[in-house]
Structure formats: C-alpha cells, structure tokens
N, C-alpha and C positions, 0 to 999 in steps of 0.2 A: 678456623678463618674459614670460606668456603673458596674453593678451588678458584675460581673467578675472579675473587678478591685478590686472591694471591698471585695470577698472571698479570692482574695489571700492577699490583705493588711490585712484583719482580722488574718489570719492566721499567718502575719510575726511580726504584733505590735499591739497595742491594739486600741480601739473605739477611744480614742482621737486624737491619730496621725492621724488614718483616715478620722476622720472630718475636722481636722487643715489643712489636705492637700487639703480637697475638698473645704473648705473655700478658701486658696489660689486661687483653679483655679479660684474662682467667684471675689474675688478681692486681689490681690497679695500683700497682707502686710508681711512684713519682720518678724515680730512679729509671724504671720501663719506659716511660713517656719522653723522658728528656733524653736517653740516648738514641731512642728511636727517632727522634726529630732530628736531632745531631746527625744521624745516618742519612735521614733523609733528605737533610740540607745539603750534605756533600755529594750525596749520588751515587748511584752504585759503584761505578768504576774509579772514580776520584778517590777511593780506598788507597789504591797503588802511591797517593802523594800524602795520604793524611793516616789513620787509625788503621787502613789495611785489612780490612774484614769483608774478605767476598766468600760469603759462604750460604748462598741462597736454601742450601739444603739443612741447615742447620736450625734448631727448634731452643727456644728459650725455658729451661727449669724453672715453674714456679712452686712455693708452696701452696698445698691446698689443706693445709692444718698442720698443726703439731705431729713432727713426726711423719709427715706424708707430702707428697709433690704430685704435680700432673706434668705432663708432657703436651707441648704443642708438636704437631708431628710436620713434616714436612720431608724436602728433598726430592730424590728421584723416585719415580712407579715403579716400584719393583727393583733386581740386581743392578747393581750401574754397570755401566757398558754402550751397549746396541741402541741406544736411544736417541731423538734427535733425527739429523740430516741423513738421507739412505748412505750405504757404504758397507763395506765387508763388515761383518762382525767382529767387535772387539772380544777380548776375554772378561769375563763376569766377575763379580764377587758376590756373594750371596748376603744378607743382612747379617747372618749368623757369622759369616768370615769376616767381614769387614769390620763391626763390633768386636770380634776377638782378636782383630789386628790391633784395635785403637787401644784397648785392654792391655795388650804386650808392652803398648810404648810407655805404658805410665810405672815408676813405682809401686812397692809392694801398697795395697790396700783393699778397699772393697770398693765396687763400682756397682751403681745402679742408676736406674733411669735411663739407660741407654734409649735414644730414640730410634726408633725403627722409620723404613722410608716404602711404606705400603701406601702410603697417601701423599699428594702433594703436586706439585709441578716440575717437570722430568727437566733438567737440564744435563747435557750428555758432556759438559763441560768440567764441571764440578760436583763434589760431594762433600758430607761431611756430618757430623753428630755433635749432640751435646750430652754430657751425663755429669752425674753426681759423683763425686771421690772423696773418699775418708782415709786417710792415712794415719787415723789414729789421732790426730793434733783437729778436728774439726772438719766436717762435710763442707765441701767446696763445689762450686759450678764450673766444671771446664768447657771448652768448646773446640773442636778438631774442624778445620778446614783444607781441602786438597783443589787445585783449580790450574788450567791449563789456560793458560791468558797469550796476548799477542803483544805483551810489554817487556820491554826490557828489565833489567833488575835493579838497574839505578832510578827507576822510577816506579818500579813496582814494591821497591821494600824501602821505605826511610821511615826516618822520626816523625813521630806524630807532633804536630802542631800543639804548642803548650799552650796558644790561646783557645784551644777546641775544650783543653781537659788537665787541669792540674797536673803536672808531671814533675814524678821525682828525678828521673834518670834517663838516658836513653843513648843504647850502645849501638853502632853501627860498623859492621865489619864487611869488607871486600876480601873474602876467601879466595886461595890461591886457583880454585876452578873458575873463578868469575861470580861464582852466586854472591848473594849479598845476605848476612844476617841481621836483623834487628831484633834488638830486646826493649821494649818501651816498659816503664813502671809508673803507672798512673796508678792516681788518687781520684776515689770516686767523691762526687758531693753528696750522693743518697747512698748506703747509707753512711753515719758518720764512721768515719776512721777506715772506709772501704777502700780496699787496694784492687785495681786489676792490672794483671801482668801479661804484655802482649808479645810473643816471638813471631818473626816473619822471616821466611826464608825465600829466594827468589832466584832462579836458575836463569842463566842465557837463553834457553831453548824456549822459556814461559812457563815452565813449573811454577806453581807456588801454593806455600802450605804455610798455614796459620794456626798457630793454637793460644788461646786465650784462656786465662784462669784466674779467679777470684779468691778472697779470704774470706769466703763464706756463701751466702745464698740470698737471695734480691732484697730481702730487708734486714739482714744481721750479717754482719762484720765478726764470725765467731774466732777467729784467728790474727795475729799479728801481721801476716803474710801469708800469700796463696802456697799451695804447697809443693811446687817446684821451682827450686832456686836456676841462679841463670845456668849454672851448668849441665842441669838437667834437661832444661828447656833447647838448648842447644844440641845435645844428643837426641832429643824428639824429634826435630824436626830435620836433622840432618841422617836420622837413621834409614839404611837401605830398605826397610820395609815397606817406603812409600812406594818404593817402584812397582809394586802390586798394583797400589791403588790407581797411578799415572796409567799405568796400562789397559786401563778399562776407560779411561777418558779421551774423548776427543780434544784433538787441539781446537783452539779458539777458531780457527780458519775454517772449520767444519771438516777439513779432509780426515780421510781415516787414522792417516800418522800411523807409526812406527810404535814402537814400545817406548815407555820412559828413557829418559837420557840420549835418544836417537833422534829426536824431534830436531829439523832444521831451526836455525835461530831464525826469530821473526824478523819481519823487514817494518811492520808497521809501530810508529811511533806516535807520543801525543805531544802536542806544542807544549814548550817547557813552562816555567810560572813565570819567565820575565816577557816572553812573547806572548803570553794571554794577557797580563796587563798592560802591554806596550798598546796591544788593541782595544783592552776594554777603557781607559782613561779617555781618550779620545770622545768616547761614546757618553761620557756622563753629560747629566744635564749642567747646563751653563751655570755659573754658581758654586759649583760643587767643589770644595776644598780638598786635596788628598793629603792626609795627614801622616800616613807611612805607608810603605809596601812591603808587602812580603812574597816575594819575588819566587821563593822554593815552593810555597803552598798556594798559589796565585791568589792571594788576598791582598787586602788593603783597607784601609779605616778611612774613612770621610767624613766630614760636615757638610749640610746643605739645609740652608732656611733653619737654622739654630740647632739641628739634629744630628745625631754622630751614629754613624752603624759601621759596620765591617761588612765586608763582601767577598765574597769566594766565588771565582768562576772557575769554572773547567769547561773542556773541549775535546772531545771525541772523536778519532775518526772515521770515516765507513769501516765497516767489520761484519762479519757473519754474526758475530755475538751481537751485535746491536740490531742488524735486521730480524734475527730471532726474537731479539725482545720487542723491538717495533712491533712484529707480527701479534704479538702477546698483548699489546694494549688494546682489550678490550671491556674489561669486567665492569664492574659498579667502582663508583669514585669512592676511594679509602676514607676520605676526609668529607667533613661536609663542607668546608668553603674552598674547596677545589675545582677549578673551571679547565675542562679539555676543549679546545678550539681544533679542528681539522679546517688546515689550508687548502687553497687551489692548488698548492704544486704538491699534496698529500702530505705534509709536515703536521705533526701534532705538536701545538703551543699548550704547554700546562704552566697554570699560575697556581698558586697556593698558600695559605694564610694558615697557622695550627698553633695551638698552645704546648704544653705539656701532659698531651693525652690526645688518643685518635680523634675524640668528640670533642677535645677542648676549644671553644673559641673565645673564652674570658679569660686571663686575658690573652691575646693573640701575642705569640712570641716568636714565631721564626715567619721568615717571608721567602718564597723562592718562586722562581721564572724559570723555565725548560723550554727548548724545542729541538724535538725529536723527527729525523728525517729518515727516509724509507730506506734509504742507505746504509742506515744505522748512526750515522754520526749525529752528535748532538752537542749543543751548548747549552751550559746550566750556570746560575747563578743564585746563591743562597745568602741572606743578609740576616745579620743578628742586630738586635736594637743595642749598641754597646762598643766597646772595645774586645770583648771578646765573646764566644759561643755559650758560658755559661753564667754570666753576671750580666743581667739585662736592665736596661734602663725601661723607664715607664714611659708609656704612651707612644705614638708612631716613630716607625724608624726614617730615616732618611729620605729612602726611595719608598715609594707605592711599589704595588705589583705591578701595576700600568707602565710603569716607569723601568721596572726591572724586563718586561716583557718587550719594551721597544729596542731595549740593548740585546736581548739577547737574537731577537730577529732580525738585528740590522746585518745588512747585507756585508759589511765589512770585516766578519767574521770569515767570509769565504775568498778574501781577496789576499 
C-alpha cells in the first residue's frame, strides 16, 4: 500500500485495520475484509474498550501459494526510537534485535516471515510485528504490538464485546501492581472453525502490550486451537523483556520520558460508556426507539422507521497522538464511498460506507461518521445493520450517513 494511503488510513483507523486492508489487496480473503471493516468501524483508539489491537506497525501475512506467503510491510522507518516529535534521543533497537526479542518470547518452534520495518509510516509511540510460527502442530499467524498510551488500564484492557465477534470466553485480571491482563478467546466466522486468541496487558503508566494468535493461516484453520495456551500468553506479555522495547518508545504526550516502568501515570481519560450514551441518546432523530444499551462498550441498538441498527460511539480527548494523526490526514481516500470535508473551524468530517472489501460497495455493510479536530480530539459513530457486527440484515440501516454526521458534529459533545 502506498505510504500516502497508509498515512491517511492510520489517521482514520488502527494499524490492524490498515494491515488487513493491505493483506486483502494481496489475497482477497473475505475474512480480512470483514475484520478490517470491523476495525475501521471501531476506530483506532476505541480498541482500548473493545478488541484492543493498537499496532500500526503490524502487517498481516497472506498465503501467496502452497507453502509460501507474502508480508505487507509497515511500522517504523528504520530503528525504533528517536522518530516523531523533537527531543532527546531514545535508545534504539535494530530490526534484527527486535525480531530476536520477539522470537525469544515464544516457545520452541520455527519462526518465519518476520516483517521488517524498512518501509511504512513512523510512529514513535508504538511498534510491532507479524510472523508465522510453527511448533510442529501447524503453522499459525502471530501478531505482536507494544504501545505507550495515555489511557488507564481499566479502559485500555477490557473484554471484547461479544456482539463484535463470537466469544468462547474472556478472563480479566487486575494484578497486584495495578496492571490489567485480559485473555479473549474468540471464534472466527471465516475460516470455518477459526480461533483467534488475544491477550492484552495494560499498566497504570500507559504501557500496553497485545499479542494475537490464530489457529492457522488466513484461509485455513489447521489445528484445533492457537499454539500458546493461557499460561503461556500470560508469561509472554508480562515478560521483563518488553522493557527494552518500551525504552525506545515515546510516551503518548510526545515528551521524551524516562525508561519503561518510570513514566508518570497519565492524567488523560476518555469519557466512560455511560457518559457517551447519555450524550448520544438525546441526539437521535425523533421517532428512534432505543431497544437496549451496552454502556461498557458505548453501544446501543435502536429501531427507526422500521429498521434496526447497532450504533457504537467513542470519543477521544485532545492529545499529542491525536494531533499527530490529524496532521497525517492527507493521502488518497482508501475507499470509493468515503467523503472528507474540512470545516471552517479546521475540523475534518469523515463519512464512509463500505462492504466486505476495500473497494466493495455492493452490498454496503458498514456505515461510519467521524469528526477529527486539530487538537487531536475526535467523535466517531459506527453503525451495523442489525443487532451485532457480524450478522447483517439486508437493506439500509436505521440511520444514513447524513444523520450520523449530524450527530457526531453536534455541539452537545463539547458540553
């Protein structure tokens, strides 16, 4: 994917969505398009309340033929560390050192297809990689990410919403040091019998680690479960080896910051789900009936003019990270039905409609409206036509993009 597209996509969504869209270009598997759409709906940083995949440096591996695969490269340009806002130089890790560290975190097996970071968009706050791992029971895709955020662990590590993706279980633990550990065990709709296990660790100082594993490759589930069990997942994300990576990443506020583990606790917080829904409900059009609310995930199901949809709202406060992303919203539009408008106050309003594919427009399955402000704040609403994000009703959703746009740009969000 061209770097300009990456720059804009990174400003709109998280790196998981970006990587999946890139993977879909190389091998158009429906699963990639569906997951990318879901990721884009939720928005880049709402991962802290949902599936939590914040890793713009990741690239999804795609089979290029029997016995081979291709990597969509991304992440930081060159060594991790002193990129982004000016400031004292941070320690660096070469690609070779970083890949060796990831490999050492895994159990015994064969690692292939480590993505390098020689191309892509720099992000001084996060890094990650994607690889193919075979412990002898079947090759599986693994995804690593490390990030410095400005969110507290109670909002940075939560169980995924089961209406987003079928869920077998979720275990959430608050550890003695105040960090939070979440292990989500999810069922993929494609391929059949697909399993997707995610472990997230978030610390009070804003450090966040996520590791995702699959029970196979994009189109094939070749083993009953992913390779690492719950105990191994816990050991992986809580390993002290991550300190070497966090020492190379700048805190989310853009300041140089000390080594990992010593960063002052962040003060920025995001409005809780109940507060967001309290603002959203009065902004719904007259006649809309709210069927149910999910305050934890900022979601509700409504019926309007005989149609039923699920809305998910999230709002991000001003931040240096958001300002960096806003400055990068300049490339080509990544999807054909996307519309971007710059307002007199400098804000950028984005509306989008898309199907299960980067250029898919028939049928349209996803609707989105967002407003991005120069101070880095953002309000976004995504809509699915039905009661969940993976079983769609035919036809139009309850609210069109004009109504979604009117809601996200309403001044009530600033009161």
